[in-house]
N, CA, C and O atoms as a GROMACS GRO file, in nm:
protein
  336
    1UNK      N    1   0.081  -0.119   0.000
    1UNK     CA    2   0.000   0.000   0.000
    1UNK      C    3   0.087   0.126   0.000
    1UNK      O    4   0.049   0.227  -0.060
    2UNK      N    5   0.201   0.122   0.066
    2UNK     CA    6   0.289   0.238   0.072
    2UNK      C    7   0.354   0.266  -0.062
    2UNK      O    8   0.402   0.377  -0.085
    3UNK      N    9   0.354   0.167  -0.152
    3UNK     CA   10   0.413   0.187  -0.285
    3UNK      C   11   0.326   0.276  -0.372
    3UNK      O   12   0.375   0.332  -0.471
    4UNK      N   13   0.199   0.290  -0.339
    4UNK     CA   14   0.107   0.369  -0.419
    4UNK      C   15   0.111   0.518  -0.385
    4UNK      O   16   0.041   0.596  -0.449
    5UNK      N   17   0.189   0.558  -0.288
    5UNK     CA   18   0.195   0.698  -0.245
    5UNK      C   19   0.283   0.777  -0.341
    5UNK      O   20   0.394   0.736  -0.373
    6UNK      N   21   0.233   0.891  -0.387
    6UNK     CA   22   0.312   0.984  -0.466
    6UNK      C   23   0.378   1.080  -0.368
    6UNK      O   24   0.318   1.179  -0.326
    7UNK      N   25   0.504   1.050  -0.333
    7UNK     CA   26   0.573   1.126  -0.229
    7UNK      C   27   0.600   1.270  -0.269
    7UNK      O   28   0.599   1.358  -0.184
    8UNK      N   29   0.622   1.294  -0.396
    8UNK     CA   30   0.647   1.431  -0.442
    8UNK      C   31   0.521   1.516  -0.430
    8UNK      O   32   0.528   1.633  -0.393
    9UNK      N   33   0.405   1.458  -0.462
    9UNK     CA   34   0.279   1.530  -0.446
    9UNK      C   35   0.250   1.556  -0.299
    9UNK      O   36   0.205   1.664  -0.262
   10UNK      N   37   0.277   1.457  -0.215
   10UNK     CA   38   0.259   1.475  -0.071
   10UNK      C   39   0.350   1.584  -0.017
   10UNK      O   40   0.308   1.663   0.067
   11UNK      N   41   0.474   1.590  -0.064
   11UNK     CA   42   0.567   1.694  -0.020
   11UNK      C   43   0.517   1.832  -0.062
   11UNK      O   44   0.528   1.927   0.015
   12UNK      N   45   0.462   1.845  -0.183
   12UNK     CA   46   0.406   1.974  -0.226
   12UNK      C   47   0.290   2.016  -0.136
   12UNK      O   48   0.281   2.133  -0.098
   13UNK      N   49   0.204   1.922  -0.102
   13UNK     CA   50   0.090   1.954  -0.015
   13UNK      C   51   0.137   1.992   0.125
   13UNK      O   52   0.082   2.084   0.185
   14UNK      N   53   0.238   1.922   0.177
   14UNK     CA   54   0.289   1.954   0.310
   14UNK      C   55   0.359   2.089   0.311
   14UNK      O   56   0.352   2.162   0.410
   15UNK      N   57   0.429   2.125   0.201
   15UNK     CA   58   0.490   2.258   0.192
   15UNK      C   59   0.383   2.367   0.196
   15UNK      O   60   0.400   2.469   0.263
   16UNK      N   61   0.272   2.344   0.126
   16UNK     CA   62   0.162   2.441   0.126
   16UNK      C   63   0.099   2.451   0.265
   16UNK      O   64   0.064   2.560   0.310
   17UNK      N   65   0.084   2.338   0.333
   17UNK     CA   66   0.030   2.337   0.468
   17UNK      C   67   0.121   2.410   0.564
   17UNK      O   68   0.075   2.488   0.647
   18UNK      N   69   0.252   2.387   0.553
   18UNK     CA   70   0.347   2.454   0.640
   18UNK      C   71   0.345   2.605   0.616
   18UNK      O   72   0.349   2.683   0.712
   19UNK      N   73   0.338   2.647   0.490
   19UNK     CA   74   0.333   2.790   0.460
   19UNK      C   75   0.205   2.852   0.513
   19UNK      O   76   0.207   2.964   0.564
   20UNK      N   77   0.093   2.780   0.502
   20UNK     CA   78  -0.033   2.831   0.555
   20UNK      C   79  -0.027   2.846   0.706
   20UNK      O   80  -0.083   2.940   0.762
   21UNK      N   81   0.040   2.752   0.773
   21UNK     CA   82   0.054   2.762   0.918
   21UNK      C   83   0.143   2.880   0.956
   21UNK      O   84   0.115   2.949   1.054
   22UNK      N   85   0.249   2.903   0.880
   22UNK     CA   86   0.340   3.012   0.910
   22UNK      C   87   0.278   3.149   0.884
   22UNK      O   88   0.309   3.245   0.955
   23UNK      N   89   0.192   3.160   0.783
   23UNK     CA   90   0.134   3.288   0.748
   23UNK      C   91  -0.001   3.314   0.816
   23UNK      O   92  -0.060   3.420   0.796
   24UNK      N   93  -0.048   3.220   0.894
   24UNK     CA   94  -0.174   3.240   0.966
   24UNK      C   95  -0.297   3.193   0.891
   24UNK      O   96  -0.409   3.220   0.934
   25UNK      N   97  -0.280   3.125   0.782
   25UNK     CA   98  -0.393   3.076   0.704
   25UNK      C   99  -0.466   2.961   0.770
   25UNK      O  100  -0.579   2.930   0.731
   26UNK      N  101  -0.405   2.898   0.867
   26UNK     CA  102  -0.467   2.784   0.934
   26UNK      C  103  -0.538   2.826   1.063
   26UNK      O  104  -0.574   2.742   1.144
   27UNK      N  105  -0.557   2.957   1.082
   27UNK     CA  106  -0.621   3.007   1.203
   27UNK      C  107  -0.768   3.030   1.175
   27UNK      O  108  -0.805   3.094   1.076
   28UNK      N  109  -0.851   2.977   1.261
   28UNK     CA  110  -0.995   2.997   1.249
   28UNK      C  111  -1.040   3.095   1.357
   28UNK      O  112  -0.984   3.099   1.466
   29UNK      N  113  -1.140   3.174   1.324
   29UNK     CA  114  -1.190   3.275   1.417
   29UNK      C  115  -1.339   3.255   1.434
   29UNK      O  116  -1.411   3.231   1.338
   30UNK      N  117  -1.384   3.265   1.558
   30UNK     CA  118  -1.525   3.248   1.587
   30UNK      C  119  -1.570   3.361   1.678
   30UNK      O  120  -1.505   3.390   1.779
   31UNK      N  121  -1.680   3.425   1.642
   31UNK     CA  122  -1.734   3.534   1.725
   31UNK      C  123  -1.834   3.476   1.824
   31UNK      O  124  -1.917   3.393   1.789
   32UNK      N  125  -1.824   3.521   1.946
   32UNK     CA  126  -1.915   3.477   2.051
   32UNK      C  127  -2.031   3.574   2.063
   32UNK      O  128  -2.026   3.684   2.008
   33UNK      N  129  -2.136   3.534   2.133
   33UNK     CA  130  -2.257   3.616   2.144
   33UNK      C  131  -2.235   3.744   2.224
   33UNK      O  132  -2.309   3.840   2.207
   34UNK      N  133  -2.134   3.747   2.310
   34UNK     CA  134  -2.110   3.867   2.390
   34UNK      C  135  -2.020   3.969   2.317
   34UNK      O  136  -1.980   4.069   2.377
   35UNK      N  137  -1.989   3.944   2.192
   35UNK     CA  138  -1.910   4.038   2.113
   35UNK      C  139  -1.761   4.005   2.107
   35UNK      O  140  -1.690   4.063   2.025
   36UNK      N  141  -1.713   3.916   2.191
   36UNK     CA  142  -1.572   3.878   2.186
   36UNK      C  143  -1.552   3.769   2.082
   36UNK      O  144  -1.649   3.712   2.030
   37UNK      N  145  -1.428   3.741   2.051
   37UNK     CA  146  -1.399   3.639   1.952
   37UNK      C  147  -1.288   3.548   2.003
   37UNK      O  148  -1.210   3.586   2.089
   38UNK      N  149  -1.284   3.429   1.946
   38UNK     CA  150  -1.184   3.329   1.984
   38UNK      C  151  -1.112   3.286   1.857
   38UNK      O  152  -1.176   3.263   1.754
   39UNK      N  153  -0.979   3.275   1.863
   39UNK     CA  154  -0.900   3.228   1.750
   39UNK      C  155  -0.827   3.100   1.792
   39UNK      O  156  -0.780   3.091   1.906
   40UNK      N  157  -0.818   3.005   1.704
   40UNK     CA  158  -0.743   2.883   1.730
   40UNK      C  159  -0.684   2.829   1.601
   40UNK      O  160  -0.736   2.856   1.492
   41UNK      N  161  -0.578   2.755   1.614
   41UNK     CA  162  -0.512   2.696   1.498
   41UNK      C  163  -0.573   2.559   1.471
   41UNK      O  164  -0.607   2.485   1.564
   42UNK      N  165  -0.585   2.527   1.345
   42UNK     CA  166  -0.643   2.400   1.303
   42UNK      C  167  -0.532   2.307   1.257
   42UNK      O  168  -0.439   2.351   1.188
   43UNK      N  169  -0.538   2.182   1.295
   43UNK     CA  170  -0.443   2.083   1.246
   43UNK      C  171  -0.333   2.052   1.344
   43UNK      O  172  -0.345   2.075   1.464
   44UNK      N  173  -0.225   1.998   1.291
   44UNK     CA  174  -0.112   1.953   1.370
   44UNK      C  175  -0.021   2.070   1.406
   44UNK      O  176  -0.041   2.182   1.360
   45UNK      N  177   0.078   2.040   1.487
   45UNK     CA  178   0.176   2.142   1.522
   45UNK      C  179   0.273   2.161   1.406
   45UNK      O  180   0.284   2.075   1.318
   46UNK      N  181   0.342   2.273   1.406
   46UNK     CA  182   0.437   2.304   1.300
   46UNK      C  183   0.551   2.202   1.299
   46UNK      O  184   0.603   2.168   1.193
   47UNK      N  185   0.590   2.155   1.416
   47UNK     CA  186   0.698   2.056   1.426
   47UNK      C  187   0.658   1.924   1.359
   47UNK      O  188   0.740   1.863   1.289
   48UNK      N  189   0.534   1.881   1.380
   48UNK     CA  190   0.488   1.757   1.317
   48UNK      C  191   0.483   1.770   1.165
   48UNK      O  192   0.519   1.677   1.093
   49UNK      N  193   0.438   1.886   1.116
   49UNK     CA  194   0.432   1.908   0.972
   49UNK      C  195   0.572   1.913   0.913
   49UNK      O  196   0.596   1.859   0.805
   50UNK      N  197   0.667   1.977   0.984
   50UNK     CA  198   0.805   1.986   0.936
   50UNK      C  199   0.870   1.848   0.930
   50UNK      O  200   0.942   1.817   0.835
   51UNK      N  201   0.844   1.764   1.030
   51UNK     CA  202   0.897   1.628   1.031
   51UNK      C  203   0.840   1.546   0.916
   51UNK      O  204   0.913   1.474   0.847
   52UNK      N  205   0.709   1.556   0.895
   52UNK     CA  206   0.646   1.483   0.784
   52UNK      C  207   0.696   1.534   0.649
   52UNK      O  208   0.712   1.455   0.556
   53UNK      N  209   0.720   1.664   0.638
   53UNK     CA  210   0.771   1.721   0.514
   53UNK      C  211   0.911   1.671   0.484
   53UNK      O  212   0.941   1.637   0.369
   54UNK      N  213   0.997   1.665   0.584
   54UNK     CA  214   1.133   1.614   0.564
   54UNK      C  215   1.130   1.469   0.518
   54UNK      O  216   1.206   1.430   0.429
   55UNK      N  217   1.044   1.389   0.577
   55UNK     CA  218   1.033   1.248   0.538
   55UNK      C  219   0.979   1.235   0.396
   55UNK      O  220   1.028   1.154   0.318
   56UNK      N  221   0.878   1.317   0.361
   56UNK     CA  222   0.821   1.311   0.227
   56UNK      C  223   0.922   1.355   0.122
   56UNK      O  224   0.928   1.298   0.014
   57UNK      N  225   1.002   1.458   0.153
   57UNK     CA  226   1.105   1.502   0.059
   57UNK      C  227   1.213   1.396   0.041
   57UNK      O  228   1.263   1.378  -0.070
   58UNK      N  229   1.248   1.327   0.148
   58UNK     CA  230   1.347   1.219   0.139
   58UNK      C  231   1.294   1.104   0.055
   58UNK      O  232   1.365   1.050  -0.030
   59UNK      N  233   1.168   1.067   0.076
   59UNK     CA  234   1.108   0.959   0.000
   59UNK      C  235   1.086   0.999  -0.146
   59UNK      O  236   1.095   0.915  -0.235
   60UNK      N  237   1.056   1.127  -0.172
   60UNK     CA  238   1.041   1.177  -0.308
   60UNK      C  239   1.173   1.166  -0.383
   60UNK      O  240   1.176   1.126  -0.499
   61UNK      N  241   1.283   1.203  -0.316
   61UNK     CA  242   1.415   1.191  -0.378
   61UNK      C  243   1.447   1.046  -0.410
   61UNK      O  244   1.503   1.016  -0.515
   62UNK      N  245   1.412   0.955  -0.320
   62UNK     CA  246   1.435   0.813  -0.344
   62UNK      C  247   1.347   0.761  -0.457
   62UNK      O  248   1.391   0.678  -0.537
   63UNK      N  249   1.224   0.810  -0.465
   63UNK     CA  250   1.132   0.767  -0.569
   63UNK      C  251   1.178   0.815  -0.708
   63UNK      O  252   1.156   0.747  -0.808
   64UNK      N  253   1.242   0.932  -0.712
   64UNK     CA  254   1.292   0.987  -0.838
   64UNK      C  255   1.429   0.933  -0.875
   64UNK      O  256   1.480   0.963  -0.982
   65UNK      N  257   1.490   0.853  -0.787
   65UNK     CA  258   1.619   0.793  -0.815
   65UNK      C  259   1.738   0.878  -0.773
   65UNK      O  260   1.852   0.847  -0.807
   66UNK      N  261   1.712   0.985  -0.700
   66UNK     CA  262   1.821   1.068  -0.651
   66UNK      C  263   1.885   1.002  -0.530
   66UNK      O  264   1.825   0.916  -0.466
   67UNK      N  265   2.005   1.044  -0.499
   67UNK     CA  266   2.074   0.987  -0.384
   67UNK      C  267   2.010   1.036  -0.254
   67UNK      O  268   1.965   1.150  -0.245
   68UNK      N  269   2.007   0.949  -0.156
   68UNK     CA  270   1.945   0.986  -0.028
   68UNK      C  271   2.044   0.984   0.086
   68UNK      O  272   2.005   0.989   0.202
   69UNK      N  273   2.173   0.978   0.055
   69UNK     CA  274   2.271   0.978   0.163
   69UNK      C  275   2.288   1.120   0.215
   69UNK      O  276   2.313   1.212   0.138
   70UNK      N  277   2.274   1.138   0.345
   70UNK     CA  278   2.286   1.273   0.400
   70UNK      C  279   2.432   1.320   0.401
   70UNK      O  280   2.524   1.239   0.407
   71UNK      N  281   2.449   1.450   0.396
   71UNK     CA  282   2.583   1.507   0.405
   71UNK      C  283   2.631   1.495   0.549
   71UNK      O  284   2.551   1.494   0.642
   72UNK      N  285   2.761   1.486   0.564
   72UNK     CA  286   2.816   1.479   0.699
   72UNK      C  287   2.799   1.614   0.766
   72UNK      O  288   2.836   1.717   0.710
   73UNK      N  289   2.744   1.613   0.885
   73UNK     CA  290   2.719   1.737   0.957
   73UNK      C  291   2.827   1.762   1.062
   73UNK      O  292   2.840   1.874   1.112
   74UNK      N  293   2.902   1.659   1.096
   74UNK     CA  294   2.999   1.673   1.204
   74UNK      C  295   3.123   1.593   1.167
   74UNK      O  296   3.114   1.478   1.125
   75UNK      N  297   3.236   1.654   1.184
   75UNK     CA  298   3.362   1.587   1.154
   75UNK      C  299   3.439   1.571   1.285
   75UNK      O  300   3.473   1.670   1.350
   76UNK      N  301   3.466   1.450   1.322
   76UNK     CA  302   3.536   1.424   1.448
   76UNK      C  303   3.686   1.453   1.430
   76UNK      O  304   3.742   1.434   1.322
   77UNK      N  305   3.747   1.498   1.536
   77UNK     CA  306   3.891   1.524   1.534
   77UNK      C  307   3.963   1.392   1.560
   77UNK      O  308   3.930   1.319   1.653
   78UNK      N  309   4.060   1.363   1.478
   78UNK     CA  310   4.134   1.239   1.498
   78UNK      C  311   4.227   1.254   1.618
   78UNK      O  312   4.255   1.364   1.663
   79UNK      N  313   4.273   1.142   1.668
   79UNK     CA  314   4.359   1.141   1.788
   79UNK      C  315   4.491   1.213   1.770
   79UNK      O  316   4.541   1.274   1.865
   80UNK      N  317   4.549   1.209   1.654
   80UNK     CA  318   4.679   1.275   1.635
   80UNK      C  319   4.667   1.422   1.602
   80UNK      O  320   4.768   1.491   1.592
   81UNK      N  321   4.546   1.474   1.586
   81UNK     CA  322   4.528   1.615   1.556
   81UNK      C  323   4.512   1.699   1.681
   81UNK      O  324   4.508   1.822   1.673
   82UNK      N  325   4.504   1.636   1.796
   82UNK     CA  326   4.485   1.712   1.921
   82UNK      C  327   4.616   1.781   1.961
   82UNK      O  328   4.722   1.717   1.963
   83UNK      N  329   4.610   1.909   1.993
   83UNK     CA  330   4.732   1.984   2.026
   83UNK      C  331   4.786   1.959   2.166
   83UNK      O  332   4.895   2.007   2.197
   84UNK      N  333   4.716   1.887   2.250
   84UNK     CA  334   4.763   1.867   2.387
   84UNK      C  335   4.811   1.725   2.410
   84UNK      O  336   4.854   1.692   2.521
   0.00000   0.00000   0.00000
């Protein structure tokens, strides 16, 4: 069933959702009878959407045949390079 997912389309939709959350498009407003109003956000948290977007982009790259190996983010110092 997971093979039928179009990961690139899902990534596009998640990017749009993330942008809507960042710009306030996912906020709903309701007026109460006493004249005040209440605002709340609809959907998941921004962190959950960002995590799902990263996964969808990784799977989209794999589906298109691009490399999925991450770049090295940290380079350890070897034992002989220490000045002390």
